[in-house]
N, C-alpha and C positions, 0 to 999 in steps of 0.2 A: 462897716469897719474896713479900712484899707488894708490889704495884706502887704507885708514886707516884700519888696522884690527879692528874687533868688539872687544870691551873689553871683557874680560873673566868674565863669570858669576859665582857668589858665591852663593853656596847652603846655603839657610837659614833654611830650614826645610821642613817637610811634615805635612799634616793634612788630615784626612779623616772625613768629617762631618757626624754626626749620627743624628737619630731622636731626641736624647736628646739635642743635640746642637741646632737643629731647635727650639724646644720647649723653651729653655733657652733664645736664642736671641729674639724670638717672645715676650717672657714675658718682656724683657727689652726695646725693640723697639716699641712694641704694633703692630708690622706688622704680622697679623694673616692670611694673604692672603692664600687661600686654595692651590695655586701653591706650597707653601713652607710647608704646614701642613698637607695636606690630600693626602695620597698615591693614593686612588682611584680617586679622582678629578684630580690628576696629570696625570693619564693615557690620559687624553684628551688634553694634551700638546704635541707639536711636540717631546719634549724630552722623553715623556712618563713616566717621573719619578719626584719625588719631587725635586724642585730647591732650592739650598742654596741661602739665601738672599745674593744679591750682595755686600751690605754694610758690611755684616758680613765677607765676603772674604777680602774685603778692610781693615777692622779692623785688621784681622789677619796679613796682609802684613805689616801694620804700627808697629804692635806689634813685628813683627820679624826683622824689619829694623835694621841693624847694622850700626849706625851713630857715627861719631868721638867723639862727645861731646854734650854740650848744644846747642839746636836750638831755637833761639829766635822766629822765625815765619816761616811758610811754606806756599807754593803755591802747592797745590796737584791737579793732573788731573788723572782721573781713567776711563778707558774704559772697559765696560763689553762686551767683544767680543763674548764669548760663555758661556752657562750656566754651572755651576758646579752643579752636582746632588749629593744628598744624597748617600754616599757610595763610591764616587770617590776619589781615592788617588790624593790629590793636592799636587804638588811640588812648593815651593816657592824659587825664585832665585833673585840675586841682581846684577845689574851692575852699574857703574858710568862712564859717559863720561868725555871728556877733560875739558867741561865747568862746571863740578860739578853737572850735572843733574843726579839724582839718578833714576833708573828704576827698579821696582820690578814686577816680572811676577809670576802669579799663573798659572800653566799648569797642564793639565791631559793628560797623554800619549804623552807628548811633544806638545800638542796643547794649545796655549795661550787662557786662558779663561778670566783672569782679568789682566790688565795691569795698573800699577800705576807709575805715574811720579811724582817726589818730587823735587822742586826747593827752595833752601834756600837763593839764592843769591839776588834775585830781589824783594822780598816781601816788605822789608822795605821802598823802594822807591815807591811803588804802591799807586795810588790814589783811594780813595773810593768814589763812586757816592752815591746819595741818596738811602735810604733803599727801597726796594720793596713796592709799595703802599703808600710811604710817601706822594708823591705829589698828591695823588688821594683824592678827596672830598668823596669817597665811604668809608664807615666804613667797616673795615676787617670782613670777615666772620670768626667766631671763631669755631674751631673744636676741640672737646676733643677726648678721647678714643672712639673707635668704636667696636661694637660687630661683625660687618661684614663689609667688604669693600664696598665702594659706587660704584655705577654703573650708573654714570650720562651721559647725552649726551655729546659726545666728542665736545669740543670747547665752551661749555657753561660756563666754569670757565674762559675764556680768559678776562683779564682786570679786574677781580674781586679779590682784595687782600684777602689772607686768612692767618689767624694766628692760630697756634696750641696752645692749652692749655698746660700748663706745667704739667709734672709729674716726679716722682723720678724714679731713677734706680741705680744699682750697677755695672754699666759697668766698672768703674774705678778699681774695684778690680779684674775684669777678664782681663782687658787690661791695666795694669799700665803703661807700656812703651808708649802705644798710648795715654793714659791720660796725661802723662807728655808732649808729643809733642803738643797735641791740647787743653789741658786744660780740666778739668772735665766736664765743660759745653760744651766745644767744641766737645768732644766725644759724649756726649748725643745728641747734635744737629745733628751730623753726622748720628747717629742712627735713629733719627726721620725723616731724609730724606727717609729712607726706609719706615717708616710709611706713609709718604706723598704719595709716588709713589704707594705703594702696597694697601693702604687702602683709599686714598682720590682722587688722580689725577695722572694717569688714573684710579687707583682704581683696581676693581675686575680683569679686563683683562689687566694687565700691564706688561711691559718688561722694566726694568731699562737699559738705553743705555749707558750713560756717565755722568761725574760729574766732575766739576771744582770748587774749593774753596780755600780760603785764611783764615789763622788764625789771621789775623790783627784784633784787637779789634774794635768793632763798637760801643760799648755802648748800643746795643739794648738789651731790657730786655726780649724779646721773639723771637721766630722763625716765621718769616713772609715769605709769598710766594707770587709771582705774575706770573700767567701763561701769558708769553709774547705772545706766538704764538701757534696755533695748525695748522698743515699741514695735511689736510685730504689725500693728495695723498699718504703719507706714515704713516699716523695715528700717527704723531710725535708731542709731546708736547716739548716745550721749556719753562723752568721755572726758574726765578730768585729767590734767597732766601737770607735772611739775619738774622743773629743771632750772636752767639759766633763764627760762621764761616759764610762766605759770598761767594756766587758765583751763578753758574748756572748749571742746570742739564737737561738732555734730557731723555725722556722716550717714548716708543711705547705703543699704545693701540693694543694688539693682538686680533686676531679674537676670538670671544666666541665659546664655543663648537658648533659643527655643529649639528643642530637639524635635525632629520629626519621627514618626513611627518607623520602626525597623521593617525590612523586607518581609521578615517572617510575620510580623504583627499585621502588615497590609494584607499578606496572602490569606490570613484567616478570614477576611472578609469577602473573599472571592471564591466563587465555586466554579470549577473547571477552567479551560483556557478561553476566556471571553475575547481576548484580543490576540489570539494566536494568528500569525501570518501577517500581522501589522508591523509597520516600521515608522516610528515617530521621532522627531527631533524636539527635545524640551530645551528651549533657550532660558538660561538662568536655572538649570536644573541641579546645580551643585548644593543647594541648600533651599530651605524654606518651602514654599508651595510647590515650585518646580521639582524639588526633590521628591515629595510625596507623589506628585503626578507620575514621575518615572518609575517609582516603586509600584504604583498602581498598574501601569502598563505591563511591566515586566512580570507581576504576579499573575496577570491574565494571559501570560504566554507570549507577549510581545517583545519585539526587538526595539530597544530605545537607545537613543544618543543624547547624553546630557552635555550641554555646552557650558563654558565657564569664562569669565573675563579675568579675574585674578586668583579665584579659589581653586587652583589646580588640585591641591591635596584633599580639599573637600570633595570635588568632583571624583577623584579616585577612590575615596571612601565610599561614596554613594555606589559606584560601579561595584566595588568589592563586596558590599553588603548584598547587592542585587545578585550578582554572579555567584556568590557563596551560597545563596539560598536554593539555587537550581531551578528557578522558574524564569523564563524569558532570558534575555541577554541585554547587557548595558555596555556601552563604550563611551568615551569621553572626546570632547572636541573644543579646542580653544576658539573663542569667539567674542570679540570685544565690540559692543555696539556703542561705545562712546564717540565713534566717528562713522562716517557714512558707510552703508552696507553694501557691498559689491558681490556678495555671495560667501558661502561657507567653504573655506579651503579643504579640498579633498572629498567633498560631499556632493554626490550627484542628486539634485533635487527631484529627478525623475523617480528615485527609489523611495520617496517618502509618501506615506499615506496621510500623515497629520503632522502639524507643527503646533507647539504650545509656546506662547510668547510670555515668558515670565521675567523678561529682562526689565530692570527698574533702576533708576538713580535713587540716592537716598531720599526718603519720603519726608522725613521731618528735618527742618532747618530752622535755626534761630534767626528771627528777624523782628524788627520793631514794627514795620509797617504792615497793613492788612494784606497789601499785595506787592509782590516783588517780581518785575518783569524777568530778571535773570533766572529765578526759580521757575517761573512759568516756561520760559524758553527751554530750560533743561528738560522739563517734563515733556513738552512738546516734541523735542528731539528724539526722546526715547519712544513714547507712546504713539506718536503720529508719524514723524519723518522716518525713523528706522523701521516701523511697522509697515509703512507704505512701501519702502524700498524691499523689504523682505518679500511682501505679497507681489511685487512687480517681478522679482527674481523667480518666484515660484510659478508665476503664470507665464513665464517665457518657455515653458516646457509643454509640448503636446501630450495630452493624456486622455485616456478613455473616461476617466472618472476624476472629478476635481479633488484636489488635495484640500483637506480641512485645516483651517488655521484658527486656533483658539486665542482670543483676546480677552483677558480677565478685566472686567469692570469692576465697580465697587459701589456699595450702599453709601458710602461717604459722599456721593454726589448729592443725596437727599438729606442723609443724617450726618451732617458736616460737623466734625469736631473743630475746635479752634486751632488755627494754624494750617488747615488743610485746604485753603481757598484755591491756590494754584494747581494743587494735586487734583482736586475735584473737577476744575474747570478743563484740565487737560484730559482727564478720563471721560468727561461728557463730550468733548470734541472728538475723542478717539471713537466713541460709539457712532458718531455721525459719519466719520470716515469708513468705519466698518460696514455700515449700511450702503454707502455709495460705492465702496469696493465691490460688493456683492452684486451691484447693478452694472458694473463696468468690466469686471474681469471674467474671463472665459474659463479658466483652469483652477480657480481658487474659490473656496467658499468660507467666508469668515463667520465664526460663531462667537458671540459675545454674551457674557451674563454678568450680572452684578452680584459679586461674592459678598457674603456677610463679613463682619469682622472676624478675622481668623488669627491664630497664634503664630506670629512671625516675629523676627528679631526687630523688625521696624515698627511694629504695633505694641510691643512689650512696654510696659510703664511700671513705675514704682508702685502705683496704687493698683489694686487688683480690679480688672475689668471683665466683664462677661464676654466670652468668645464662643464662636460655633466650633463644632468639630472639623478640623481640617480634612480628615479621611472622608467623612460623610459627604462634605461639600464637594470635594474634589472627585470623589468616586462617581458622583452623579454627573459631573462635567465630563468625565472620560467616557462614560456610557453614553451620554448624549452625542459625543463626537463619533462614537463607533456605530451609531444608527445608520 
């Protein structure tokens, strides 16, 4: 049997969301979640960059929709398949199937990020059930504007109706076509769905997954929510809502930033001053695995310098934790390896006994194709070019004993998860470079090992996965370096 050809897509337009766009939509929706607004905080997301509000992308899709004439009512379904990041060029396109169902896709580099389905045919005959919380004897919890997202125990909101306080906005002037489709109040309520997910439930650690709603008037004077279900297996919330629009949304609670053990906890695993008299530079030591290495070195009595590119406050917090514990000493150093490395300002390489190289770009990136030359080149820039420049800088100093440089590799080279092709290729190439550097450099000795999957911001996922102990794995590395 011959399959029907897919309908041809019509290009609607393109949009690149900027920080100003983020601030403008946040001011209208009141969704100030740090994943959208704080570039430094967003480093701790899998995407590693600020995420555009999903509802903002949806509104642009509705604004761009080319429809034949007046639309009395709509049934809209929206799936947020992949994040859109600030700075991504987003392409919007539209198709219509034989049954009149409109599909608008927002894609980045041909990867579908947001998919909107619009049905104008079956809305009028749809039946509306009772509003969320209407049958409950429990008075709804009323929530107004929030200065910071809530971070409540997952599932504690189930069965408790929530009502949002009203506030004014000027969204209709920014999205006049969408306002005509949804109504001014309907447009405002859709924006407030972003507030509910990003600021209330799941709140701080949220990921908007999908959304279905109808514009049939309900007579409701406010926007009410009922958390129908929380599935802890997937950290998934299912929420009904009713106002000028009515429907159901789903949102995940993503893992919080991966906290590394405190200096005190690390010190409990070391006896005596194993690393006393040593001075080490930990590149990328403001968080993650580099942070733990810094704490190990200091707990053993060593002097350690942690470098940072953007996370100055993170680095200062690490240093304060180490110095407050009273073992070893820690200082901080700004060092951005996004460009060519010509040396660390104010740091004499002759004073270093060891360098740990934990600098990394974002590991996970959305893409449609198996291989991206751009992603590969970014990894090569960090793991090969910057590392090579670092070793050349260190080798330029005459010393009695070579400085040791640790290059972390990964089991992902052989145990490769989907989407890790370029990362694994660059890490494998870095191992080859490390071996050849050991054959050619006089004053540098490179040590590299393949680390197991460890708990970091970039390896965290919504689904629970087995990880090894960061402290156990890295303590073995530091002891190997000290031999």
